[in-house]
Steps between C-alpha positions, in 0.01 A plus 500: 500500500620639168265732315529628145520876454287634218693613192591868537401500870855475642531880506233500773712291739862577414726699729319648800156429352465151654575603861280809456217279374538267799495801734183632332316166519625353829607815687857384563805361321864427570780389270696179559751500218303481174188376680238735642315385810170617643226373731124542509210340686552125543811508278803539724736515203441601139809480280521646150800478271548583134655199324502642145316762294221248447499310831476568872476288813241564771509282813297524820500354849190504719487530875421198711196478721138605467397734219158633412352456154494879458872528580580228247281653227639850558858372483429302182337805337804714581736236363295476178497880471878507534555212255277668239675836534843334493444263207230669293291181507182457706440187709311323220779560247768389751304178565463425128873556440588272793264227374653522152852466644389204711362323193824568313702377796691829532357601838 
């Protein structure tokens, strides 16, 4: 899913900053071209890619099979922590921006 990057925040994710951030939050990262890939908890694949100075893409895949509520909540918290540090927007602000785009038909 595409996320807006807060104005002036790009300096926090450009160059090696994005893979370093993923390593700090998830504990691992590898580069696949311009996409950085990590894994954590129930998420078997977390992809992050800078699309422009004001936009990035974050996509996840979850493992199949049984998962505990605690595993799911912990994974979601880590993903939210990463998204906030990468975009400069907390979960509430990201939701409001997505709802606004959906209303405008630009999502």
